[in-house]
C-alpha positions as CSV (number, residue, x, y, z in Angstrom):
1,M,-12.8,-78.3,-66.3
2,E,-11.3,-78.0,-63.0
3,T,-10.8,-74.8,-61.5
4,E,-8.2,-74.5,-58.6
5,T,-9.6,-72.9,-55.2
6,S,-7.7,-69.7,-53.9
7,A,-6.3,-69.6,-50.8
8,A,-9.1,-66.7,-50.2
9,E,-12.1,-68.9,-50.6
10,I,-10.2,-71.7,-48.1
11,A,-9.6,-69.2,-45.5
12,P,-13.1,-68.7,-43.9
13,Y,-13.2,-72.4,-43.3
14,Q,-9.5,-73.2,-41.9
15,K,-10.8,-72.3,-38.2
16,Y,-13.2,-75.3,-38.6
17,N,-11.5,-79.0,-37.2
18,G,-14.5,-80.5,-39.1
19,V,-18.3,-81.0,-39.7
20,A,-18.8,-81.0,-35.5
21,D,-17.3,-77.5,-35.1
22,L,-19.2,-75.8,-38.0
23,R,-22.6,-77.4,-37.2
24,E,-22.0,-76.1,-33.5
25,E,-21.6,-72.8,-34.8
26,L,-24.6,-72.8,-37.2
27,L,-26.6,-73.9,-33.7
28,E,-25.3,-71.0,-32.2
29,L,-26.5,-68.7,-35.2
30,I,-29.7,-70.1,-35.3
31,A,-30.7,-69.6,-31.4
32,E,-29.3,-66.0,-31.4
33,L,-31.7,-65.8,-34.4
34,K,-34.3,-66.9,-32.5
35,A,-33.1,-64.7,-29.4
36,K,-33.6,-61.5,-31.8
37,K,-37.1,-62.8,-32.8
38,Q,-38.3,-63.0,-29.6
39,R,-41.1,-60.2,-29.0
40,K,-39.1,-57.4,-26.7
41,I,-40.6,-55.9,-23.4
42,A,-41.0,-52.3,-23.8
43,D,-39.2,-50.4,-21.5
44,P,-41.4,-49.3,-18.0
45,S,-39.0,-46.5,-17.1
46,A,-40.4,-43.6,-19.0
47,L,-44.2,-44.2,-17.6
48,C,-42.5,-45.1,-14.0
49,T,-40.4,-41.7,-14.5
50,A,-43.5,-39.7,-15.6
51,A,-45.5,-41.0,-12.8
52,F,-43.0,-40.2,-10.0
53,S,-42.2,-37.0,-11.6
54,L,-46.3,-35.9,-11.8
55,T,-46.8,-36.5,-8.3
56,N,-43.9,-35.0,-6.9
57,F,-44.7,-32.1,-8.9
58,L,-48.2,-31.8,-7.2
59,L,-46.2,-32.0,-4.0
60,A,-43.7,-29.4,-4.8
61,V,-46.5,-26.7,-5.8
62,V,-48.1,-27.4,-2.1
63,Q,-44.5,-27.0,-0.6
64,L,-43.9,-23.8,-2.4
65,K,-47.4,-22.5,-1.2
66,L,-48.5,-21.9,-4.5
67,V,-51.9,-23.4,-3.9
68,P,-53.5,-23.5,-0.2
69,A,-52.5,-26.3,2.1
70,S,-55.5,-28.0,1.5
71,F,-54.9,-28.9,-2.0
72,L,-52.5,-31.8,-0.4
73,Q,-55.7,-34.1,-0.6
74,I,-55.2,-33.7,-4.1
75,V,-51.6,-35.4,-3.9
76,A,-52.9,-38.5,-1.8
77,P,-54.8,-40.6,-4.9
78,Q,-52.2,-39.5,-6.9
79,A,-49.5,-40.7,-4.7
80,L,-51.4,-44.0,-3.9
81,F,-52.3,-45.1,-7.5
82,Y,-50.3,-43.6,-10.1
83,G,-47.0,-42.3,-8.6
84,G,-47.5,-45.8,-6.1
85,A,-49.2,-48.6,-7.7
86,V,-48.2,-47.7,-11.3
87,Q,-44.8,-47.3,-10.7
88,F,-44.4,-50.1,-8.1
89,V,-46.0,-52.6,-10.6
90,Y,-44.4,-51.5,-13.7
91,G,-41.0,-50.9,-11.9
92,L,-40.9,-54.8,-11.3
93,V,-40.9,-55.3,-15.1
94,C,-37.2,-53.7,-14.9
95,C,-36.7,-57.6,-13.8
96,F,-37.1,-58.8,-17.2
97,T,-35.3,-55.8,-19.0
98,N,-32.4,-56.7,-17.4
99,N,-32.5,-53.1,-15.6
100,M,-31.1,-53.5,-11.8
101,F,-30.9,-49.6,-11.6
102,G,-34.9,-49.5,-12.4
103,V,-35.5,-52.1,-10.0
104,M,-34.1,-50.4,-7.3
105,V,-35.3,-47.2,-8.0
106,Y,-38.9,-47.7,-9.4
107,P,-40.3,-50.3,-6.8
108,S,-38.8,-48.5,-4.0
109,F,-40.1,-45.2,-4.6
110,G,-43.7,-46.4,-5.7
111,A,-44.0,-48.0,-2.2
112,F,-42.4,-44.8,-0.5
113,W,-45.6,-42.6,-2.6
114,I,-48.2,-45.0,-1.3
115,A,-46.9,-44.9,2.6
116,L,-46.9,-41.0,2.2
117,G,-50.6,-41.2,0.7
118,F,-51.7,-43.7,3.2
119,L,-50.2,-41.2,5.7
120,I,-51.9,-37.9,4.4
121,T,-55.2,-39.8,4.3
122,M,-55.1,-41.2,7.8
123,E,-54.4,-37.7,9.1
124,A,-56.9,-36.3,6.8
125,E,-59.4,-38.8,8.4
126,G,-58.0,-37.9,12.4
127,V,-57.0,-41.3,12.3
128,Y,-53.4,-40.4,12.9
129,V,-52.9,-37.4,15.5
130,F,-49.5,-36.2,16.1
131,P,-49.1,-33.6,18.9
132,G,-47.3,-30.5,18.4
133,N,-44.2,-30.5,16.0
134,E,-44.3,-34.3,16.6
135,G,-45.8,-35.1,13.4
136,N,-43.2,-32.8,11.0
137,H,-40.6,-34.8,13.2
138,A,-41.8,-38.2,12.7
139,L,-42.0,-37.5,8.8
140,G,-38.4,-35.6,9.1
141,F,-37.0,-39.3,10.8
142,L,-38.7,-41.0,7.7
143,L,-37.2,-38.8,5.1
144,V,-33.8,-39.4,6.5
145,G,-33.9,-43.0,5.9
146,W,-35.0,-42.4,2.1
147,L,-31.9,-39.6,2.1
148,I,-29.1,-42.7,2.9
149,Y,-30.9,-44.5,0.4
150,S,-31.0,-41.7,-2.5
151,I,-27.2,-41.5,-2.2
152,F,-26.7,-44.7,-2.7
153,L,-28.8,-44.0,-6.0
154,W,-27.1,-41.2,-6.7
155,I,-23.8,-42.7,-6.5
156,A,-25.0,-45.3,-9.0
157,T,-26.4,-42.4,-11.7
158,F,-22.9,-41.7,-12.7
159,T,-22.6,-45.1,-14.7
160,H,-25.9,-44.1,-16.3
161,H,-26.6,-40.2,-18.0
162,V,-26.4,-36.6,-17.1
163,A,-30.1,-36.2,-16.7
164,A,-30.2,-39.3,-14.4
165,V,-27.1,-37.5,-12.5
166,G,-29.4,-34.0,-12.5
167,A,-32.7,-35.5,-11.2
168,F,-30.9,-37.6,-8.2
169,T,-28.9,-34.7,-7.4
170,S,-32.2,-32.4,-7.2
171,L,-33.7,-35.3,-5.4
172,V,-30.7,-35.4,-2.5
173,I,-31.2,-31.5,-2.0
174,M,-35.0,-31.7,-2.0
175,L,-34.8,-34.4,0.8
176,I,-32.0,-32.5,2.7
177,L,-34.1,-29.2,2.7
178,Y,-37.4,-30.8,3.6
179,I,-35.8,-32.6,6.6
180,L,-34.3,-29.6,7.7
181,A,-37.7,-28.1,7.6
182,D,-39.0,-30.7,9.4
183,F,-36.6,-30.6,12.3
184,G,-37.4,-26.7,12.4
185,V,-33.6,-25.6,11.3
186,I,-35.3,-23.7,8.7
187,H,-38.6,-22.5,8.6
188,S,-40.0,-22.6,5.2
189,T,-40.8,-25.8,2.7
190,I,-39.9,-23.1,-0.3
191,P,-36.3,-24.1,-0.8
192,G,-37.1,-27.9,-0.9
193,G,-40.1,-27.4,-3.4
194,I,-37.8,-25.3,-5.9
195,F,-35.8,-28.6,-6.0
196,G,-38.6,-30.2,-6.3
197,L,-39.8,-28.5,-9.2
198,S,-36.3,-29.5,-10.3
199,L,-36.6,-33.0,-9.6
200,S,-39.8,-32.9,-11.7
201,G,-38.5,-31.3,-14.5
202,F,-35.2,-33.8,-14.8
203,G,-37.7,-36.6,-14.4
204,W,-40.0,-35.4,-17.2
205,Y,-37.4,-34.8,-19.6
206,V,-36.1,-38.6,-19.1
207,A,-39.4,-40.1,-19.6
208,L,-39.8,-37.8,-22.9
209,A,-36.4,-38.9,-24.3
210,V,-37.2,-42.7,-23.5
211,L,-40.2,-42.2,-25.3
212,V,-39.5,-40.3,-28.1
213,N,-36.5,-41.8,-28.8
214,D,-37.5,-45.4,-28.5
215,N,-40.4,-44.5,-30.8
216,C,-38.2,-42.5,-33.5
217,G,-35.4,-45.4,-33.3
218,C,-32.6,-42.8,-33.2
219,T,-31.4,-39.9,-30.5
220,V,-34.1,-37.1,-30.5
221,F,-33.5,-35.9,-26.8
222,P,-30.2,-36.7,-25.7
223,L,-29.8,-37.8,-22.0
224,G,-26.1,-36.7,-21.9
225,T,-23.2,-39.5,-21.3
226,F,-20.1,-39.2,-19.1
227,N,-16.6,-39.5,-20.9
228,R,-13.5,-39.1,-19.0
229,V,-15.3,-39.4,-15.7
230,P,-13.1,-40.2,-12.7
231,F,-13.2,-44.2,-11.9
232,L,-15.7,-44.2,-15.5
233,D,-14.6,-45.1,-18.5
234,K,-16.2,-44.2,-21.9
235,T,-18.7,-46.8,-21.6
236,G,-20.4,-45.7,-18.2
237,K,-18.8,-48.7,-16.8
238,V,-16.9,-48.6,-13.4
239,F,-13.3,-49.3,-14.0
240,R,-11.9,-52.7,-13.2
241,S,-8.2,-53.5,-11.8
242,R,-6.8,-55.7,-14.1
């Protein structure tokens, strides 16, 4: 006894014009399933952010004069290897995770720490000798360039999360205060060191959040999202003209 096929049963297949259309969609579904089965590349941002934060913390402690100035020699190896080489190498992994912001941030600041660690070492060995205040002025001139670059990155953080904005706001202020101290406008590195600690705090929180949230598969430590921020929509994407 034949049964009638209802309209509800036929409806899902009405969009196909023939076997070719159905075959094409099946091939797309198979390709999508294969892509999902591919091994996921670990997010390097937690490691890179932690590397930056620890190295910056050590420098900030010295600038705050909480330890003798000779402790700057401790910063050099950390800057060369952990904050520098580790951050630079694993920052390049962001190319494979489609993280454009990470590509711009981590290798750049990894190279910065390598250069700074090299400079500290060369000065300690007497290879680089700056008479008078020329050393401070040279460092201040270098930081001006990094300040400009950091402002570019600070603007980009508004398409990410609140923690990133806090970190880069602290970074920009810290660089400004260090520059003023290097050029003698202010006579202490302590204000810059305070914002250095703030920067490390934000950075460590981001590293913690990325690590724990990824391991747990849910949001344990929120990073903060933007809603109704001028020129940004709910998803954090810049508005496009229609």
